[in-house]
N, C-alpha and C positions, 0 to 999 in steps of 0.2 A: 554464522554469527550467533543466532539464538534469539529467544523470545524474552525480551525485557518486560518489565511490568507495564511500561507505556504501550508496547505493542500488544500485550495481553489485553489491555483495556480496549484498544481498537477492535481486536478480534471479538471480544465479548459483546461490544456494541453492535457489530455486524450480525452476530448471532441473535441479539435482542430484536434487531430489525426483521430478520428472517432466519429461523432456526437452521443450524448446520446439521444436515442429516445425510444418510447414504454412505458415501465414502470420502475420506480425507486423504489427500496425498501430500506428504511433507517432502520437499526437495532437500534431501540430506536430513539427518537427525538434527533436531534443534535443542540446544541447551535451553531449558526454561529457568531463568534466574529467579526462582521463587521457591521458598520452603513449602512443605505441605500446609502449614498453618496459613501462610500468606496466600497460597493459591486458593484454599477454601474460602478465606475471608474476602478475597477479591471477587470471586464468582458470586458469593452471596451479596456483596455490596452492589455489583453491577447489574445482576439479574434478579435480585430480590428473591432468590429461591434457595432452599436447602439442598445440600449435596452431601456426598459421603464424608465420613470422618477423616480428619487429617492423618490419623494413625494408620488408615487403610490405603493411603496413596503411595504408588510405586516410586521408589527413590532411584535416581539416575546414577548408574555406575558405569555407563558406557561412553558418554560423550566427553571429549577433551576438556570442555569448559566446565564440567561438573567436578573435576578433581578437587578433593579436599573440601567439598561443599555439600550441603544437604539439600540439593535441589531435586525437583521431581522430574520424571521423564515427560517428553512432549505428549506421548499418547495418554499418559495419566492425566495431564492437564486437560486435554480435549475431552476425556471421559467424565470429567467433573460436570460438564454441561451438555454433552452431546453423546448420542449412541452410535455415531457414525463409525464405520470400519476404518481402521488406521492402516495406511501403507506408507512406505518410505522409498524414495527413488534416489540413487546415487550412482556416480560413475564407477564405483566399486562397492564391495560389501563392507567398506569402512563403516564402523560404528553400527553395523547390523542392519543395513538397508535390505529390504526383501525384494526390491526391484532394481536390477543393475542395468543401467543404460546411460549413454552419453547424450546429454541434451544438445551437444554441438553436431550430432549426426542424426540421420533419419531414425525414428523410433520404431519398435516392433508394432505392426498393425494391431496386434491383440490388445494393446493398451490404449488405443485411440478412443477418445470420447468416453472414458471409463469413470472419470472422477467428478464428484459433486463440488468438491472444495479443494483448492490447491494453496499450499503455503510456501512461497518462495522467500526464504529468509536469507537475503544477501547472497544469492547464488549467481545472478546475472553479472554482478560486478567482479566475480572471481573466475569467469570463464572467458575463453578467447573469442568466442563467437556468440555474443549475447543476442544478436538478431535471430540466429537460428534457434537459440535456446527459448526465446520468448514465443516464437512460432510454435515450437514443440509444446510448450506449456498451454498455449491456446488450443492446440489440437487435442491435448489430453483431457480438456474439459468437456463434460456433457453440455449440450444445449441447456441453458438455465443454470449451469454451474458458475461458480465464482472463484476468483483468485485474490488472495492478499499477498502483496509483494512489498518488501522493503529492501532497498538497495542504496548504496552510497551515492550521494549527490555532489561529493567533492573528491579531490585527489589527495587529500591530506592522509588518508588511511592506506593501508597496504592492500590495495585492490588494483585489478587490471583497468577498470573503467569507472569513472564517476559520471552519473547520468544527469541530463537535463529533465525537468519535469515533463516538458512537452514530448519527450521521446516515447514515454509511455502513453500519454493522452493521444498522440497522433497514431500510434500503432493500433490502439483499440478503436479509434475513430474510423480509420480507413478500412478496418475489418468489420465495421458495423456491429460492434458489441452493443448490447442494450443499455449498458451503463458503465461509466468509468469515473471514479473520483480520485483525484491526485492531490497529495499533500506534500509539503516540505516540512520535515521535522528537524530542528536545530537545538543544540545543546552545547554546554561548556562542561569542563571537568570529565570525570568518568561517567560512562553512559548510565549505569545502573544507579548512580547516586545523584544524577543531574535532573534538573527541570527541563522537559522537552517543550519547545515552543512550536506550535503547528501553524502552517499557512496553507490556505486552500488555493490551488492553481485553478483559475476560472477564466478561460479565454473568451467566454461570452459575457457581454456586458449590456445591461439594460439601464438606460438613463434618458431622461427627458422624452419618454414615450417611444424611444427608438432602441432597437436591438442590433448590436454589432459584434463582430468577431475579430480578435487579434491574436494569432496563434504563436507568438514568440514567448520564450521563457526568459524573463528579464534578469538583470543583475540582482544578486543578493549577497549579503555580508559574507565574505569568503573565509573568514578566520575562525568560524565555528564549525564543529563537526555537523554533518547533515545527512539525512536519508530522504529519498523519495519513497513515500508510502502510498500505495496504490490499492484500490479495491475496484475490481472490474467484473462485470457479469456478462456471460455469453448468451446470445439470443438464438432463436431457431434459424435465423438467416445469417448468423455470423460466419466469417471466414477466418482463416489464419495465415494465408499465403501472401497477402498483399503487403507491400512495403511502403511506408509513408515517405513523402518528400518534405524536406524542411520548409517551413512556412514561406519565407521570402523568395524561394526558388520555384514556387508553384505557378503554373500557367495563369491561374485565375487572379494572381496578385498584381495590382497596379500601383504606380507611384505618382507622386506630385511634388512640385517644388514648393517648399515652405521655408521662408527666411533664408534663402540661398542654399538649402540642403534638399536632397532628394529623399522623401520619406514615403513609407508604405501607407497606402489608403486602407482603412479598416473595411472588411467586408460587412455586408448588412443583411438583415432579414426583413422582408422576404426576397429581396433582389437576388441574393446569392444562395438561396436554400437548395439549389440544385448541386452545389459543391458538397461532396460527401464529407468533408471535414466540418463544414459549417452545419450540415444536417445533423451529424453525430454530436457535435458540440452542443447544439441546441437541445438535443435529447438528454444529453448528460446534464445540462444546466437545469432541465425540468425534472430531474430525477425525484422519485418519491422517497428516496432514502432521507431519513431525518438528518439534521445537522449533527456532525460527529461530536461537537462540543456545545455545551450550554453557555449562555452569557456569563454565568458565575465562574467559569473556568478561564476567563481572560484575566491576565495579571498585568501589572505595570512593568514594561520592559523598555530598555534604552531606545531612543528614537532612531538610531542608525539602523536598527533592524526591526522596527515596528511595522513598517508598511513599505514593502519593496517596489510595488507597482500596482496599478489598478487590477492586474491580472493575478497577483499573488498576495493575498491579504491575510494578515494575522487573524486567527479564529479561536485560539485557546491554547492552554498549556496543561501538560500532565506532569505530575510530580512522582518521585520515587515511591515505591509501594507503601512505606510506613506513613509518609506525608499524605499520599493520595487517600488512604483509608481515613486518616484523621480529618482531612478536609471534607470528605464526603459525609462523615458523621456530624461535623459542625454545620454544614449546609442543610442537613436533614432536620436539624432542630428548629 
């Protein structure tokens, strides 16, 4: 797919929370849909730091999405704010990958736990075995390493798979990652020209002094394009081999009759803290990561996709690069 300005903002805010250093692995070369001038301005706006001059930034002449456009390379974009060493893994040397391997097959042991930061830009939705692929991605991360993923959450696009938000949350939960934050991003029109509305998937709920867990991904408005956007952090005791079970089919789930229908009973804390899904969800819920969006980034949006469920709540919007920079300048005044 590539890195649109909205994804670039998410990446920069993760770097602001904790600097990206060491080694970056891109899964496939990513077209960065930003000019040198836009890239420099965005980094300066988000990080408040000076960077290299736009005239010195490498122009992308390799990726298919950059044809007839003056976009910068993905490694050039990362170099604007990080000194991490860049690598690219792909199933072939297509577009210049320096590591050739199939994510749907066992990977060479020499690259296990080698990378500090991985960027999966719409890879899992284009491979036949995404479960094997996400296990391999988790295996490639060093303990303490992080992954940013964005994959299609609907089948309107030309992808093999459209993902539920809980698919990612459950995988990182059952494998005891230190943190996992999952968002739904939706937009209309062309991606790079559209406003992206973000919703935070949060299966852990606190209300009336009680903490409960409900791990289903509910309905959301299906006629908008959508991505699942994921930030996950591997811990010293994290695994990568365990497969999650969908929420309603787990042994710990119970049901009760309500108004003539059989409904799932929410799990609670501390009663169900021994359940690994609940324990991980509580840890993710109490994450030290700051909110991805400020209250000023909420806008007025139609009621039919304002609030999908208590577990998937609207939290902010990101605009195309030119509008984003202008809005930031106005808010700073």
